[in-house]
ZAFIDO-928533 format. One record per atom (N, C-alpha, C): residue in three letters; atom name; x, y, z. Coordinates in pm, 1 decimal. Layout:
residues N
@code->ALA | site->CA | X->X | Y->Y | Z->Z
...
end
This chain:
residues 119
@code->UNK | site->N | X->-2566.5 | Y->-2010.7 | Z->-4529.6
@code->UNK | site->CA | X->-2656.9 | Y->-1904.7 | Z->-4490.6
@code->UNK | site->C | X->-2667.9 | Y->-1803.3 | Z->-4604.5
@code->UNK | site->N | X->-2789.5 | Y->-1768.5 | Z->-4642.5
@code->UNK | site->CA | X->-2807.1 | Y->-1669.9 | Z->-4748.3
@code->UNK | site->C | X->-2863.9 | Y->-1540.3 | Z->-4692.0
@code->UNK | site->N | X->-2816.7 | Y->-1431.0 | Z->-4746.2
@code->UNK | site->CA | X->-2863.5 | Y->-1297.7 | Z->-4710.7
@code->UNK | site->C | X->-2907.2 | Y->-1225.7 | Z->-4836.6
@code->UNK | site->N | X->-2974.8 | Y->-1113.9 | Z->-4818.9
@code->UNK | site->CA | X->-3014.4 | Y->-1029.6 | Z->-4931.2
@code->UNK | site->C | X->-2909.1 | Y->-920.5 | Z->-4949.3
@code->UNK | site->N | X->-2872.0 | Y->-893.9 | Z->-5073.0
@code->UNK | site->CA | X->-2770.8 | Y->-794.0 | Z->-5104.7
@code->UNK | site->C | X->-2816.5 | Y->-712.1 | Z->-5223.8
@code->UNK | site->N | X->-2753.1 | Y->-597.3 | Z->-5240.2
@code->UNK | site->CA | X->-2763.4 | Y->-524.4 | Z->-5365.5
@code->UNK | site->C | X->-2624.1 | Y->-475.5 | Z->-5400.4
@code->UNK | site->N | X->-2597.2 | Y->-473.6 | Z->-5529.2
@code->UNK | site->CA | X->-2467.7 | Y->-427.7 | Z->-5576.6
@code->UNK | site->C | X->-2488.3 | Y->-334.5 | Z->-5694.6
@code->UNK | site->N | X->-2408.8 | Y->-229.7 | Z->-5696.3
@code->UNK | site->CA | X->-2407.8 | Y->-134.2 | Z->-5806.5
@code->UNK | site->C | X->-2264.1 | Y->-124.5 | Z->-5853.2
@code->UNK | site->N | X->-2244.4 | Y->-126.4 | Z->-5984.7
@code->UNK | site->CA | X->-2109.8 | Y->-106.4 | Z->-6036.0
@code->UNK | site->C | X->-2113.3 | Y->-15.3 | Z->-6157.7
@code->UNK | site->N | X->-2002.6 | Y->56.0 | Z->-6177.4
@code->UNK | site->CA | X->-1989.6 | Y->152.1 | Z->-6286.0
@code->UNK | site->C | X->-1890.7 | Y->96.5 | Z->-6386.4
@code->UNK | site->N | X->-1935.8 | Y->90.7 | Z->-6512.0
@code->UNK | site->CA | X->-1852.8 | Y->36.8 | Z->-6619.9
@code->UNK | site->C | X->-1795.3 | Y->152.9 | Z->-6701.1
@code->UNK | site->N | X->-1674.4 | Y->135.6 | Z->-6748.9
@code->UNK | site->CA | X->-1601.7 | Y->234.8 | Z->-6827.3
@code->UNK | site->C | X->-1686.1 | Y->285.7 | Z->-6944.3
@code->UNK | site->N | X->-1702.1 | Y->418.4 | Z->-6959.6
@code->UNK | site->CA | X->-1786.3 | Y->473.3 | Z->-7066.2
@code->UNK | site->C | X->-1722.4 | Y->468.0 | Z->-7204.1
@code->UNK | site->N | X->-1593.5 | Y->439.2 | Z->-7212.4
@code->UNK | site->CA | X->-1523.8 | Y->435.3 | Z->-7340.7
@code->UNK | site->C | X->-1561.7 | Y->309.3 | Z->-7419.8
@code->UNK | site->N | X->-1608.9 | Y->207.8 | Z->-7351.7
@code->UNK | site->CA | X->-1642.2 | Y->81.1 | Z->-7417.5
@code->UNK | site->C | X->-1763.9 | Y->95.9 | Z->-7508.0
@code->UNK | site->N | X->-1767.8 | Y->18.9 | Z->-7617.1
@code->UNK | site->CA | X->-1890.2 | Y->17.3 | Z->-7698.0
@code->UNK | site->C | X->-2002.6 | Y->-51.6 | Z->-7619.9
@code->UNK | site->N | X->-2126.1 | Y->-13.0 | Z->-7649.1
@code->UNK | site->CA | X->-2240.7 | Y->-62.9 | Z->-7572.1
@code->UNK | site->C | X->-2249.2 | Y->-215.9 | Z->-7567.1
@code->UNK | site->N | X->-2221.8 | Y->-289.7 | Z->-7677.2
@code->UNK | site->CA | X->-2226.1 | Y->-437.3 | Z->-7666.0
@code->UNK | site->C | X->-2126.7 | Y->-492.0 | Z->-7563.4
@code->UNK | site->N | X->-2009.4 | Y->-430.0 | Z->-7554.6
@code->UNK | site->CA | X->-1910.0 | Y->-476.3 | Z->-7457.1
@code->UNK | site->C | X->-1954.0 | Y->-443.6 | Z->-7314.5
@code->UNK | site->N | X->-2022.6 | Y->-332.0 | Z->-7297.2
@code->UNK | site->CA | X->-2076.4 | Y->-296.2 | Z->-7165.4
@code->UNK | site->C | X->-2179.4 | Y->-401.0 | Z->-7123.7
@code->UNK | site->N | X->-2269.1 | Y->-436.5 | Z->-7214.6
@code->UNK | site->CA | X->-2371.7 | Y->-537.7 | Z->-7184.9
@code->UNK | site->C | X->-2307.7 | Y->-673.5 | Z->-7155.9
@code->UNK | site->N | X->-2198.3 | Y->-707.2 | Z->-7226.2
@code->UNK | site->CA | X->-2125.8 | Y->-831.8 | Z->-7198.6
@code->UNK | site->C | X->-2067.3 | Y->-830.8 | Z->-7058.0
@code->UNK | site->N | X->-2016.1 | Y->-716.1 | Z->-7015.4
@code->UNK | site->CA | X->-1959.5 | Y->-704.3 | Z->-6880.7
@code->UNK | site->C | X->-2068.4 | Y->-724.4 | Z->-6775.7
@code->UNK | site->N | X->-2184.8 | Y->-664.3 | Z->-6797.8
@code->UNK | site->CA | X->-2297.0 | Y->-679.9 | Z->-6704.6
@code->UNK | site->C | X->-2341.1 | Y->-826.4 | Z->-6700.7
@code->UNK | site->N | X->-2350.3 | Y->-890.2 | Z->-6817.0
@code->UNK | site->CA | X->-2388.8 | Y->-1032.0 | Z->-6823.6
@code->UNK | site->C | X->-2286.8 | Y->-1121.4 | Z->-6753.8
@code->UNK | site->N | X->-2159.8 | Y->-1085.7 | Z->-6764.3
@code->UNK | site->CA | X->-2053.6 | Y->-1163.1 | Z->-6698.4
@code->UNK | site->C | X->-2078.4 | Y->-1169.0 | Z->-6547.7
@code->UNK | site->N | X->-2113.3 | Y->-1054.3 | Z->-6488.0
@code->UNK | site->CA | X->-2136.1 | Y->-1052.2 | Z->-6343.8
@code->UNK | site->C | X->-2268.1 | Y->-1118.5 | Z->-6306.5
@code->UNK | site->N | X->-2365.1 | Y->-1110.2 | Z->-6393.6
@code->UNK | site->CA | X->-2491.6 | Y->-1179.9 | Z->-6369.0
@code->UNK | site->C | X->-2468.6 | Y->-1331.1 | Z->-6368.8
@code->UNK | site->N | X->-2390.1 | Y->-1379.9 | Z->-6464.6
@code->UNK | site->CA | X->-2357.3 | Y->-1523.4 | Z->-6470.3
@code->UNK | site->C | X->-2276.5 | Y->-1566.1 | Z->-6348.3
@code->UNK | site->N | X->-2185.2 | Y->-1480.1 | Z->-6305.2
@code->UNK | site->CA | X->-2104.3 | Y->-1511.2 | Z->-6187.3
@code->UNK | site->C | X->-2194.3 | Y->-1531.2 | Z->-6066.2
@code->UNK | site->N | X->-2292.5 | Y->-1443.7 | Z->-6051.1
@code->UNK | site->CA | X->-2384.5 | Y->-1455.9 | Z->-5938.3
@code->UNK | site->C | X->-2468.1 | Y->-1583.2 | Z->-5948.2
@code->UNK | site->N | X->-2532.4 | Y->-1605.0 | Z->-6061.4
@code->UNK | site->CA | X->-2623.4 | Y->-1719.3 | Z->-6074.1
@code->UNK | site->C | X->-2549.6 | Y->-1852.4 | Z->-6070.9
@code->UNK | site->N | X->-2429.1 | Y->-1857.0 | Z->-6126.9
@code->UNK | site->CA | X->-2355.1 | Y->-1983.6 | Z->-6127.3
@code->UNK | site->C | X->-2301.5 | Y->-2020.3 | Z->-5988.7
@code->UNK | site->N | X->-2295.6 | Y->-1923.1 | Z->-5898.3
@code->UNK | site->CA | X->-2247.5 | Y->-1949.4 | Z->-5762.2
@code->UNK | site->C | X->-2359.8 | Y->-1954.9 | Z->-5659.9
@code->UNK | site->N | X->-2482.6 | Y->-1976.0 | Z->-5706.8
@code->UNK | site->CA | X->-2593.2 | Y->-1999.9 | Z->-5615.5
@code->UNK | site->C | X->-2676.1 | Y->-1879.4 | Z->-5576.7
@code->UNK | site->N | X->-2654.0 | Y->-1766.5 | Z->-5641.3
@code->UNK | site->CA | X->-2734.0 | Y->-1647.4 | Z->-5608.8
@code->UNK | site->C | X->-2864.7 | Y->-1649.4 | Z->-5686.8
@code->UNK | site->N | X->-2968.1 | Y->-1594.9 | Z->-5625.3
@code->UNK | site->CA | X->-3096.4 | Y->-1578.5 | Z->-5692.5
@code->UNK | site->C | X->-3117.8 | Y->-1429.1 | Z->-5713.1
@code->UNK | site->N | X->-3122.2 | Y->-1385.9 | Z->-5839.0
@code->UNK | site->CA | X->-3136.2 | Y->-1244.0 | Z->-5869.6
@code->UNK | site->C | X->-3282.4 | Y->-1204.7 | Z->-5855.7
@code->UNK | site->N | X->-3308.4 | Y->-1107.9 | Z->-5767.9
@code->UNK | site->CA | X->-3443.9 | Y->-1060.4 | Z->-5740.5
@code->UNK | site->C | X->-3479.7 | Y->-947.6 | Z->-5836.6
@code->UNK | site->N | X->-3384.6 | Y->-857.7 | Z->-5860.8
@code->UNK | site->CA | X->-3408.3 | Y->-743.2 | Z->-5947.6
@code->UNK | site->C | X->-3278.8 | Y->-707.6 | Z->-6018.0
@code->UNK | site->N | X->-3292.5 | Y->-666.6 | Z->-6142.5
@code->UNK | site->CA | X->-3176.1 | Y->-628.4 | Z->-6221.4
@code->UNK | site->C | X->-3213.9 | Y->-503.9 | Z->-6300.4
@code->UNK | site->N | X->-3128.3 | Y->-402.1 | Z->-6295.6
@code->UNK | site->CA | X->-3155.4 | Y->-278.4 | Z->-6367.0
@code->UNK | site->C | X->-3027.6 | Y->-229.8 | Z->-6433.8
@code->UNK | site->N | X->-3043.0 | Y->-177.2 | Z->-6554.1
@code->UNK | site->CA | X->-2932.3 | Y->-112.9 | Z->-6624.5
@code->UNK | site->C | X->-2969.1 | Y->34.1 | Z->-6636.4
@code->UNK | site->N | X->-2898.9 | Y->120.1 | Z->-6563.2
@code->UNK | site->CA | X->-2935.5 | Y->260.1 | Z->-6556.4
@code->UNK | site->C | X->-2876.8 | Y->341.4 | Z->-6670.5
@code->UNK | site->N | X->-2786.5 | Y->282.9 | Z->-6747.2
@code->UNK | site->CA | X->-2730.2 | Y->351.9 | Z->-6862.4
@code->UNK | site->C | X->-2617.2 | Y->447.0 | Z->-6825.9
@code->UNK | site->N | X->-2587.9 | Y->535.8 | Z->-6920.5
@code->UNK | site->CA | X->-2476.7 | Y->629.6 | Z->-6906.2
@code->UNK | site->C | X->-2518.8 | Y->746.8 | Z->-6817.8
@code->UNK | site->N | X->-2444.7 | Y->769.1 | Z->-6710.6
@code->UNK | site->CA | X->-2474.2 | Y->877.0 | Z->-6615.6
@code->UNK | site->C | X->-2347.1 | Y->958.9 | Z->-6591.4
@code->UNK | site->N | X->-2366.0 | Y->1083.5 | Z->-6556.8
@code->UNK | site->CA | X->-2254.2 | Y->1169.7 | Z->-6520.0
@code->UNK | site->C | X->-2211.6 | Y->1137.1 | Z->-6376.8
@code->UNK | site->N | X->-2082.2 | Y->1125.8 | Z->-6356.4
@code->UNK | site->CA | X->-2029.3 | Y->1095.6 | Z->-6223.4
@code->UNK | site->C | X->-2020.7 | Y->1222.8 | Z->-6139.6
@code->UNK | site->N | X->-2029.8 | Y->1210.5 | Z->-6009.8
@code->UNK | site->CA | X->-2019.9 | Y->1325.2 | Z->-5919.8
@code->UNK | site->C | X->-1878.8 | Y->1382.9 | Z->-5921.3
@code->UNK | site->N | X->-1780.2 | Y->1298.2 | Z->-5944.5
@code->UNK | site->CA | X->-1641.2 | Y->1341.0 | Z->-5954.0
@code->UNK | site->C | X->-1570.3 | Y->1244.9 | Z->-6049.8
@code->UNK | site->N | X->-1463.1 | Y->1289.6 | Z->-6114.9
@code->UNK | site->CA | X->-1394.2 | Y->1201.7 | Z->-6210.9
@code->UNK | site->C | X->-1334.9 | Y->1078.3 | Z->-6142.8
@code->UNK | site->N | X->-1348.0 | Y->965.5 | Z->-6209.7
@code->UNK | site->CA | X->-1286.5 | Y->840.1 | Z->-6165.7
@code->UNK | site->C | X->-1199.3 | Y->791.3 | Z->-6280.3
@code->UNK | site->N | X->-1071.1 | Y->777.8 | Z->-6255.7
@code->UNK | site->CA | X->-975.2 | Y->737.6 | Z->-6358.7
@code->UNK | site->C | X->-988.5 | Y->826.5 | Z->-6483.1
@code->UNK | site->N | X->-1001.1 | Y->955.4 | Z->-6459.9
@code->UNK | site->CA | X->-1014.1 | Y->1057.7 | Z->-6563.5
@code->UNK | site->C | X->-1139.3 | Y->1043.0 | Z->-6649.5
@code->UNK | site->N | X->-1240.6 | Y->975.3 | Z->-6601.0
@code->UNK | site->CA | X->-1368.5 | Y->960.0 | Z->-6671.8
@code->UNK | site->C | X->-1473.4 | Y->1041.6 | Z->-6597.1
@code->UNK | site->N | X->-1557.2 | Y->1112.7 | Z->-6672.7
@code->UNK | site->CA | X->-1661.4 | Y->1195.0 | Z->-6610.4
@code->UNK | site->C | X->-1798.4 | Y->1130.7 | Z->-6620.1
@code->UNK | site->N | X->-1809.6 | Y->1020.3 | Z->-6693.7
@code->UNK | site->CA | X->-1935.3 | Y->947.6 | Z->-6706.8
@code->UNK | site->C | X->-1908.3 | Y->798.4 | Z->-6689.7
@code->UNK | site->N | X->-2014.5 | Y->721.3 | Z->-6674.5
@code->UNK | site->CA | X->-2000.6 | Y->576.2 | Z->-6661.8
@code->UNK | site->C | X->-2135.2 | Y->509.3 | Z->-6677.4
@code->UNK | site->N | X->-2133.3 | Y->383.4 | Z->-6717.0
@code->UNK | site->CA | X->-2254.5 | Y->302.8 | Z->-6728.3
@code->UNK | site->C | X->-2281.3 | Y->236.8 | Z->-6593.7
@code->UNK | site->N | X->-2400.2 | Y->257.0 | Z->-6541.6
@code->UNK | site->CA | X->-2437.4 | Y->202.0 | Z->-6411.7
@code->UNK | site->C | X->-2520.7 | Y->75.1 | Z->-6429.2
@code->UNK | site->N | X->-2490.2 | Y->-27.0 | Z->-6349.8
@code->UNK | site->CA | X->-2568.6 | Y->-150.6 | Z->-6347.0
@code->UNK | site->C | X->-2597.8 | Y->-184.8 | Z->-6201.3
@code->UNK | site->N | X->-2715.0 | Y->-244.5 | Z->-6177.6
@code->UNK | site->CA | X->-2762.9 | Y->-271.2 | Z->-6042.2
@code->UNK | site->C | X->-2822.1 | Y->-411.3 | Z->-6036.5
@code->UNK | site->N | X->-2786.0 | Y->-486.9 | Z->-5933.5
@code->UNK | site->CA | X->-2845.0 | Y->-618.4 | Z->-5906.8
@code->UNK | site->C | X->-2889.8 | Y->-623.5 | Z->-5761.3
@code->UNK | site->N | X->-3009.2 | Y->-676.0 | Z->-5739.0
@code->UNK | site->CA | X->-3055.1 | Y->-710.1 | Z->-5604.0
@code->UNK | site->C | X->-3066.9 | Y->-861.3 | Z->-5603.2
@code->UNK | site->N | X->-3005.8 | Y->-926.7 | Z->-5504.6
@code->UNK | site->CA | X->-3000.3 | Y->-1072.9 | Z->-5506.9
@code->UNK | site->C | X->-2990.0 | Y->-1131.0 | Z->-5367.3
@code->UNK | site->N | X->-3023.8 | Y->-1259.3 | Z->-5356.5
@code->UNK | site->CA | X->-2998.2 | Y->-1333.0 | Z->-5233.0
@code->UNK | site->C | X->-2890.0 | Y->-1434.7 | Z->-5264.6
@code->UNK | site->N | X->-2794.4 | Y->-1446.6 | Z->-5173.2
@code->UNK | site->CA | X->-2678.4 | Y->-1531.5 | Z->-5199.6
@code->UNK | site->C | X->-2612.5 | Y->-1573.4 | Z->-5069.6
@code->UNK | site->N | X->-2532.6 | Y->-1679.5 | Z->-5076.9
@code->UNK | site->CA | X->-2451.8 | Y->-1716.8 | Z->-4960.1
@code->UNK | site->C | X->-2350.1 | Y->-1605.9 | Z->-4929.7
@code->UNK | site->N | X->-2318.6 | Y->-1590.1 | Z->-4804.7
@code->UNK | site->CA | X->-2227.0 | Y->-1483.3 | Z->-4764.7
@code->UNK | site->C | X->-2087.8 | Y->-1498.3 | Z->-4826.3
@code->UNK | site->N | X->-2048.8 | Y->-1620.4 | Z->-4857.7
@code->UNK | site->CA | X->-1915.9 | Y->-1644.0 | Z->-4914.8
@code->UNK | site->C | X->-1903.9 | Y->-1591.3 | Z->-5057.7
@code->UNK | site->N | X->-2015.6 | Y->-1572.3 | Z->-5125.4
@code->UNK | site->CA | X->-2012.8 | Y->-1526.5 | Z->-5264.6
@code->UNK | site->C | X->-1970.4 | Y->-1380.9 | Z->-5277.4
@code->UNK | site->N | X->-1993.5 | Y->-1300.9 | Z->-5176.0
@code->UNK | site->CA | X->-1964.8 | Y->-1157.8 | Z->-5184.2
@code->UNK | site->C | X->-1815.7 | Y->-1132.8 | Z->-5205.7
@code->UNK | site->N | X->-1731.7 | Y->-1204.5 | Z->-5135.3
@code->UNK | site->CA | X->-1586.5 | Y->-1188.2 | Z->-5152.8
@code->UNK | site->C | X->-1546.1 | Y->-1224.2 | Z->-5295.0
@code->UNK | site->N | X->-1601.3 | Y->-1332.2 | Z->-5348.8
@code->UNK | site->CA | X->-1571.6 | Y->-1374.0 | Z->-5485.9
@code->UNK | site->C | X->-1614.6 | Y->-1266.6 | Z->-5585.2
@code->UNK | site->N | X->-1734.8 | Y->-1211.6 | Z->-5564.9
@code->UNK | site->CA | X->-1786.5 | Y->-1107.7 | Z->-5653.3
@code->UNK | site->C | X->-1697.3 | Y->-984.7 | Z->-5651.7
@code->UNK | site->N | X->-1657.9 | Y->-941.3 | Z->-5534.9
@code->UNK | site->CA | X->-1577.2 | Y->-820.1 | Z->-5524.1
@code->UNK | site->C | X->-1436.0 | Y->-840.1 | Z->-5578.0
@code->UNK | site->N | X->-1382.2 | Y->-959.5 | Z->-5565.6
@code->UNK | site->CA | X->-1251.5 | Y->-988.2 | Z->-5625.8
@code->UNK | site->C | X->-1261.7 | Y->-978.7 | Z->-5778.1
@code->UNK | site->N | X->-1370.6 | Y->-1028.0 | Z->-5833.9
@code->UNK | site->CA | X->-1390.4 | Y->-1019.0 | Z->-5979.0
@code->UNK | site->C | X->-1408.7 | Y->-874.6 | Z->-6024.8
@code->UNK | site->N | X->-1476.7 | Y->-792.9 | Z->-5945.1
@code->UNK | site->CA | X->-1488.0 | Y->-650.5 | Z->-5978.1
@code->UNK | site->C | X->-1350.2 | Y->-585.9 | Z->-5986.9
@code->UNK | site->N | X->-1265.1 | Y->-615.3 | Z->-5889.3
@code->UNK | site->CA | X->-1131.2 | Y->-557.0 | Z->-5885.5
@code->UNK | site->C | X->-1048.4 | Y->-604.8 | Z->-6004.6
@code->UNK | site->N | X->-1062.1 | Y->-730.4 | Z->-6041.9
@code->UNK | site->CA | X->-985.2 | Y->-786.2 | Z->-6153.0
@code->UNK | site->C | X->-1028.3 | Y->-733.1 | Z->-6290.1
@code->UNK | site->N | X->-1154.6 | Y->-695.7 | Z->-6302.5
@code->UNK | site->CA | X->-1207.5 | Y->-650.8 | Z->-6431.1
@code->UNK | site->C | X->-1169.2 | Y->-504.4 | Z->-6454.4
@code->UNK | site->N | X->-1087.7 | Y->-479.0 | Z->-6553.6
@code->UNK | site->CA | X->-1041.3 | Y->-343.0 | Z->-6580.3
@code->UNK | site->C | X->-1152.3 | Y->-251.9 | Z->-6634.5
@code->UNK | site->N | X->-1264.8 | Y->-309.3 | Z->-6676.5
@code->UNK | site->CA | X->-1376.8 | Y->-229.5 | Z->-6726.7
@code->UNK | site->C | X->-1461.0 | Y->-169.0 | Z->-6615.1
@code->UNK | site->N | X->-1446.2 | Y->-218.5 | Z->-6493.1
@code->UNK | site->CA | X->-1524.5 | Y->-169.2 | Z->-6379.1
@code->UNK | site->C | X->-1447.7 | Y->-56.3 | Z->-6310.5
@code->UNK | site->N | X->-1511.0 | Y->62.5 | Z->-6307.8
@code->UNK | site->CA | X->-1446.8 | Y->178.0 | Z->-6244.0
@code->UNK | site->C | X->-1465.0 | Y->176.7 | Z->-6092.8
@code->UNK | site->N | X->-1588.8 | Y->149.0 | Z->-6047.7
@code->UNK | site->CA | X->-1621.7 | Y->144.4 | Z->-5904.8
@code->UNK | site->C | X->-1733.4 | Y->43.3 | Z->-5881.9
@code->UNK | site->N | X->-1745.2 | Y->-0.4 | Z->-5757.3
@code->UNK | site->CA | X->-1853.5 | Y->-91.4 | Z->-5720.8
@code->UNK | site->C | X->-1886.5 | Y->-73.4 | Z->-5574.3
@code->UNK | site->N | X->-2008.4 | Y->-112.2 | Z->-5538.6
@code->UNK | site->CA | X->-2051.2 | Y->-109.2 | Z->-5399.2
@code->UNK | site->C | X->-2151.5 | Y->-221.2 | Z->-5378.8
@code->UNK | site->N | X->-2127.2 | Y->-305.5 | Z->-5281.5
@code->UNK | site->CA | X->-2219.0 | Y->-413.8 | Z->-5246.7
@code->UNK | site->C | X->-2260.1 | Y->-394.1 | Z->-5101.7
@code->UNK | site->N | X->-2391.6 | Y->-396.3 | Z->-5077.2
@code->UNK | site->CA | X->-2441.0 | Y->-378.6 | Z->-4941.2
@code->UNK | site->C | X->-2537.2 | Y->-490.2 | Z->-4904.4
@code->UNK | site->N | X->-2538.1 | Y->-523.2 | Z->-4776.9
@code->UNK | site->CA | X->-2632.1 | Y->-620.1 | Z->-4723.1
@code->UNK | site->C | X->-2760.4 | Y->-545.2 | Z->-4688.3
@code->UNK | site->N | X->-2875.5 | Y->-606.6 | Z->-4716.6
@code->UNK | site->CA | X->-3003.8 | Y->-540.1 | Z->-4694.8
@code->UNK | site->C | X->-3070.3 | Y->-590.6 | Z->-4567.1
@code->UNK | site->N | X->-3123.4 | Y->-497.8 | Z->-4487.5
@code->UNK | site->CA | X->-3201.9 | Y->-535.3 | Z->-4370.4
@code->UNK | site->C | X->-3349.5 | Y->-537.8 | Z->-4409.1
@code->UNK | site->N | X->-3436.6 | Y->-564.1 | Z->-4314.0
@code->UNK | site->CA | X->-3579.6 | Y->-578.1 | Z->-4344.7
@code->UNK | site->C | X->-3640.1 | Y->-447.4 | Z->-4395.1
@code->UNK | site->N | X->-3588.3 | Y->-333.2 | Z->-4350.4
@code->UNK | site->CA | X->-3641.0 | Y->-204.7 | Z->-4394.2
@code->UNK | site->C | X->-3600.8 | Y->-176.6 | Z->-4539.3
@code->UNK | site->N | X->-3478.2 | Y->-209.0 | Z->-4572.9
@code->UNK | site->CA | X->-3432.2 | Y->-191.2 | Z->-4710.6
@code->UNK | site->C | X->-3507.1 | Y->-284.0 | Z->-4805.1
@code->UNK | site->N | X->-3535.2 | Y->-405.5 | Z->-4760.3
@code->UNK | site->CA | X->-3612.1 | Y->-499.7 | Z->-4843.1
@code->UNK | site->C | X->-3752.3 | Y->-446.7 | Z->-4869.2
@code->UNK | site->N | X->-3816.3 | Y->-390.7 | Z->-4766.6
@code->UNK | site->CA | X->-3950.4 | Y->-333.5 | Z->-4783.0
@code->UNK | site->C | X->-3946.1 | Y->-213.8 | Z->-4877.2
@code->UNK | site->N | X->-3846.1 | Y->-130.2 | Z->-4863.6
@code->UNK | site->CA | X->-3831.2 | Y->-14.8 | Z->-4951.8
@code->UNK | site->C | X->-3811.2 | Y->-58.8 | Z->-5096.8
@code->UNK | site->N | X->-3723.1 | Y->-155.2 | Z->-5118.4
@code->UNK | site->CA | X->-3696.1 | Y->-203.5 | Z->-5254.3
@code->UNK | site->C | X->-3820.4 | Y->-264.9 | Z->-5317.6
@code->UNK | site->N | X->-3900.0 | Y->-334.0 | Z->-5238.0
@code->UNK | site->CA | X->-4024.4 | Y->-392.9 | Z->-5288.6
@code->UNK | site->C | X->-4119.8 | Y->-283.1 | Z->-5336.4
@code->UNK | site->N | X->-4133.5 | Y->-177.4 | Z->-5257.3
@code->UNK | site->CA | X->-4218.8 | Y->-65.0 | Z->-5296.1
@code->UNK | site->C | X->-4164.3 | Y->4.1 | Z->-5420.9
@code->UNK | site->N | X->-4032.9 | Y->19.8 | Z->-5427.7
@code->UNK | site->CA | X->-3970.3 | Y->86.3 | Z->-5541.8
@code->UNK | site->C | X->-3992.4 | Y->8.1 | Z->-5670.4
@code->UNK | site->N | X->-3982.1 | Y->-124.7 | Z->-5661.4
@code->UNK | site->CA | X->-4005.0 | Y->-209.8 | Z->-5779.6
@code->UNK | site->C | X->-4148.4 | Y->-198.3 | Z->-5829.2
@code->UNK | site->N | X->-4241.1 | Y->-179.3 | Z->-5736.2
@code->UNK | site->CA | X->-4382.3 | Y->-168.5 | Z->-5773.5
@code->UNK | site->C | X->-4418.8 | Y->-28.2 | Z->-5820.0
@code->UNK | site->N | X->-4324.0 | Y->65.8 | Z->-5818.0
@code->UNK | site->CA | X->-4348.4 | Y->199.7 | Z->-5869.1
@code->UNK | site->C | X->-4411.2 | Y->295.4 | Z->-5770.3
@code->UNK | site->N | X->-4401.1 | Y->269.5 | Z->-5641.9
@code->UNK | site->CA | X->-4464.6 | Y->354.6 | Z->-5541.3
@code->UNK | site->C | X->-4402.5 | Y->494.4 | Z->-5534.8
@code->UNK | site->N | X->-4279.8 | Y->509.7 | Z->-5580.6
@code->UNK | site->CA | X->-4210.5 | Y->637.9 | Z->-5567.2
@code->UNK | site->C | X->-4201.5 | Y->713.3 | Z->-5697.6
@code->UNK | site->N | X->-4261.7 | Y->663.0 | Z->-5803.0
@code->UNK | site->CA | X->-4257.9 | Y->733.8 | Z->-5931.2
@code->UNK | site->C | X->-4355.5 | Y->849.9 | Z->-5927.4
@code->UNK | site->N | X->-4312.6 | Y->961.7 | Z->-5980.1
@code->UNK | site->CA | X->-4397.2 | Y->1080.3 | Z->-5980.7
@code->UNK | site->C | X->-4495.6 | Y->1070.8 | Z->-6096.5
@code->UNK | site->N | X->-4619.6 | Y->1107.6 | Z->-6068.7
@code->UNK | site->CA | X->-4718.7 | Y->1112.6 | Z->-6175.6
@code->UNK | site->C | X->-4697.3 | Y->1239.4 | Z->-6256.3
@code->UNK | site->N | X->-4758.6 | Y->1247.6 | Z->-6372.7
@code->UNK | site->CA | X->-4742.0 | Y->1363.6 | Z->-6459.8
@code->UNK | site->C | X->-4792.9 | Y->1491.0 | Z->-6395.5
@code->UNK | site->N | X->-4895.0 | Y->1480.5 | Z->-6311.4
@code->UNK | site->CA | X->-4949.6 | Y->1599.4 | Z->-6244.7
@code->UNK | site->C | X->-4851.3 | Y->1652.4 | Z->-6140.6
@code->UNK | site->N | X->-4779.2 | Y->1562.4 | Z->-6072.9
@code->UNK | site->CA | X->-4679.8 | Y->1606.1 | Z->-5974.3
@code->UNK | site->C | X->-4561.8 | Y->1672.7 | Z->-6041.3
@code->UNK | site->N | X->-4521.9 | Y->1620.9 | Z->-6158.1
@code->UNK | site->CA | X->-4407.2 | Y->1676.4 | Z->-6229.8
@code->UNK | site->C | X->-4441.2 | Y->1814.3 | Z->-6283.3
@code->UNK | site->N | X->-4563.3 | Y->1835.5 | Z->-6330.4
@code->UNK | site->CA | X->-4604.6 | Y->1963.0 | Z->-6388.2
@code->UNK | site->C | X->-4617.1 | Y->2073.3 | Z->-6282.8
@code->UNK | site->N | X->-4641.6 | Y->2036.6 | Z->-6159.7
@code->UNK | site->CA | X->-4666.0 | Y->2135.8 | Z->-6053.5
@code->UNK | site->C | X->-4543.9 | Y->2210.9 | Z->-6013.8
end
């Protein structure tokens, strides 16, 4: 049985950018090699954290939206825990409303136009 999921994880900001990209690719390969189909992938870059995590105030954010068998989620989360470069992660199952929202977001429905920003 496959469900729709999204996962966000924060990578250690001390790493050089190529190593951060390698970490993101590692998890992408883990998903695809275990039968997941990646619907959307985003790299949000270096962001300030709301509170320090492991004495770090910033982190690189990566996001995947995918459909996968339910058994893959446990494997993915075990790999997050094992990887010392990952500070935090969150994986959620998507319902029909979240899927509709994500579809609109991908198409740019929520981006502000220049006139809205200037106002």
